[in-house]
RODO-2510 file (C-alpha; in nm, 4 decimals, decimal comma):
residues 151
     n   res          X          Y          Z
     1     m     0,0000     0,0000     0,0000
     2     r     0,1416     0,3316    -0,1032
     3     r     0,0906     0,6461     0,0950
     4     t     0,1190     0,9867    -0,0535
     5     v     0,2155     1,2880     0,1492
     6     a     0,0870     1,6245     0,0434
     7     v     0,3734     1,8664    -0,0011
     8     p     0,2761     2,2310    -0,0286
     9     d     0,3878     2,4043    -0,3412
    10     g     0,6599     2,6699    -0,3183
    11     y     0,4118     2,9579    -0,3287
    12     a     0,2168     2,8299    -0,0267
    13     l     0,5388     2,7797     0,1704
    14     v     0,6580     3,1327     0,0953
    15     r     0,3169     3,2728     0,1891
    16     r     0,3223     3,0958     0,5293
    17     g     0,6743     3,2219     0,5978
    18     l     0,5724     3,5766     0,5060
    19     v     0,2713     3,5637     0,7383
    20     a     0,4923     3,4372     1,0228
    21     a     0,7500     3,7120     0,9633
    22     i     0,4853     3,9859     0,9577
    23     s     0,3345     3,8509     1,2801
    24     v     0,6706     3,8656     1,4559
    25     c     0,7344     4,2201     1,3293
    26     c     0,3945     4,3366     1,4505
    27     i     0,4601     4,1962     1,7969
    28     c     0,8049     4,3609     1,8120
    29     g     0,6655     4,6901     1,6835
    30     a     0,3855     4,6870     1,9406
    31     t     0,6399     4,6345     2,2188
    32     a     0,8514     4,9297     2,1034
    33     v     0,5475     5,1555     2,0836
    34     a     0,4275     5,0476     2,4289
    35     a     0,7652     5,1222     2,5951
    36     k     0,7576     5,4373     2,8056
    37     p     1,0434     5,6863     2,8021
    38     p     1,2122     5,7482     3,1377
    39     g     1,0729     6,0338     3,3448
    40     a     1,2491     6,3480     3,4613
    41     e     1,3884     6,1562     3,7626
    42     a     1,6087     5,9605     3,5203
    43     v     1,8020     6,2692     3,4088
    44     m     2,1487     6,2544     3,5675
    45     i     2,4302     6,5051     3,5973
    46     r     2,7963     6,4342     3,6677
    47     m     2,8834     6,5543     4,0175
    48     i     3,2197     6,3894     4,0889
    49     t     3,5109     6,3062     3,8598
    50     c     3,8262     6,1253     3,9667
    51     d     4,1344     6,0237     3,7691
    52     g     4,3410     5,7171     3,8549
    53     e     4,6246     5,5433     3,6746
    54     g     4,4782     5,4967     3,3255
    55     v     4,1174     5,5018     3,4479
    56     r     3,8550     5,7619     3,5222
    57     m     3,5729     5,7402     3,7759
    58     e     3,2584     5,9509     3,7642
    59     v     2,9531     5,9763     3,9883
    60     y     2,6211     6,0912     3,8460
    61     l     2,3272     6,2107     4,0562
    62     p     1,9687     6,2957     3,9621
    63     l     1,9420     6,6454     3,8197
    64     s     1,6767     6,7207     4,0827
    65     v     1,9441     6,7226     4,3577
    66     d     2,1970     6,9324     4,1657
    67     r     2,2942     7,2233     4,3953
    68     h     2,0169     7,1260     4,6380
    69     m     2,1688     6,8318     4,8259
    70     r     2,1434     6,8817     5,2004
    71     g     2,3817     6,7568     5,4686
    72     g     2,2864     6,4067     5,5782
    73     q     2,0880     6,3418     5,2589
    74     s     2,1395     6,0174     5,0639
    75     v     2,0413     5,9641     4,7015
    76     i     2,0839     5,6827     4,4535
    77     g     2,3073     5,7756     4,1636
    78     y     2,5384     5,6002     3,9205
    79     y     2,9103     5,5302     3,9345
    80     t     3,1177     5,4707     3,6229
    81     l     3,4604     5,3180     3,6051
    82     d     3,5867     5,4035     3,2578
    83     l     3,8042     5,1155     3,1402
    84     t     3,7718     5,2038     2,7720
    85     d     4,1488     5,2316     2,7290
    86     v     4,1889     4,8636     2,8298
    87     n     3,8928     4,7609     2,6092
    88     k     3,6628     4,6822     2,9027
    89     g     3,4072     4,9597     2,8476
    90     k     3,2360     5,2004     3,0845
    91     p     2,9646     5,0295     3,2885
    92     l     2,7117     5,2169     3,5016
    93     e     2,6618     5,0888     3,8553
    94     p     2,3999     5,2176     4,0986
    95     v     2,5509     5,3670     4,4151
    96     r     2,4230     5,5375     4,7275
    97     v     2,5717     5,8862     4,7647
    98     t     2,5522     6,0650     5,0996
    99     l     2,6578     6,4176     5,1863
   100     s     2,7802     6,4311     5,5460
   101     t     2,5848     6,6431     5,7945
   102     d     2,8769     6,8882     5,8183
   103     q     2,8832     6,8978     5,4328
   104     k     3,2566     6,8267     5,4221
   105     t     3,2512     6,4686     5,2892
   106     v     3,0659     6,2800     5,0179
   107     t     3,0357     5,9042     5,0721
   108     v     2,9937     5,6784     4,7697
   109     d     2,8622     5,3347     4,8666
   110     q     2,9001     5,0698     4,5956
   111     y     2,6438     4,8518     4,7736
   112     l     2,5969     4,6001     4,4913
   113     r     2,9619     4,4983     4,4962
   114     g     2,9998     4,4934     4,8723
   115     l     3,2995     4,7266     4,8632
   116     p     3,3690     4,9523     5,1589
   117     p     3,2191     5,3011     5,1162
   118     t     3,4512     5,5618     4,9659
   119     r     3,4684     5,8960     5,1455
   120     i     3,5625     6,1904     4,9266
   121     p     3,6291     6,5389     5,0654
   122     v     3,3834     6,7915     4,9168
   123     t     3,6821     7,0046     4,8182
   124     g     3,8428     6,7055     4,6398
   125     g     4,1271     6,4732     4,7348
   126     t     4,2933     6,1360     4,6732
   127     v     4,0848     5,8256     4,7508
   128     d     4,0644     5,4503     4,6780
   129     f     3,7442     5,3263     4,5134
   130     d     3,8369     4,9772     4,4023
   131     q     4,1494     4,7819     4,4900
   132     r     4,1858     4,6457     4,1344
   133     f     4,1533     4,9533     3,9135
   134     a     4,0717     5,2661     4,1102
   135     k     4,3423     5,3136     4,3709
   136     h     4,4899     5,6558     4,4482
   137     a     4,2290     5,8383     4,2419
   138     k     4,2513     6,2158     4,2443
   139     c     3,8993     6,3555     4,2779
   140     r     3,7919     6,7057     4,1881
   141     p     3,5545     6,9015     4,4145
   142     f     3,1961     6,7855     4,4521
   143     q     3,0373     7,0057     4,1852
   144     s     2,7209     7,1061     4,3695
   145     q     2,9348     7,2491     4,6494
   146     d     3,1987     7,4218     4,4364
   147     p     3,1162     7,7968     4,4159
   148     n     3,3506     7,8304     4,1165
   149     f     3,1902     7,5481     3,9142
   150     g     3,1341     7,6662     3,5593
   151     n     3,3427     7,9826     3,5973
***
């Protein structure tokens, strides 16, 4: 007994593939349209820059706290360790940034990595962020506290 299997012609196969491709594109397009842009709280400004041996560290804080950070206040910002020169990129890492109550020190807590908090004088100074890449980093003044910033 012979069995015959129906094989779709080339046109039908192409048509099914085209329908599948359009369906996938519509789903992807709907997702992109439904995505919401970040709100104003996502706008960050660089507040601290530090230079180490072949690396640069930066700390970004929400624009809403620029020049309005009070002593004792903590905010979540982002820390970057720029390893572009060694082809490792420039990742952003969330950090907790606290201005001391006497407004003389900024503490950067890299809480996700479990590193000890880094205390940076508001006027700038030499600090250690990370024992692998960011030792003896020379930090500039905390920008929101520097009366000469931008002059």
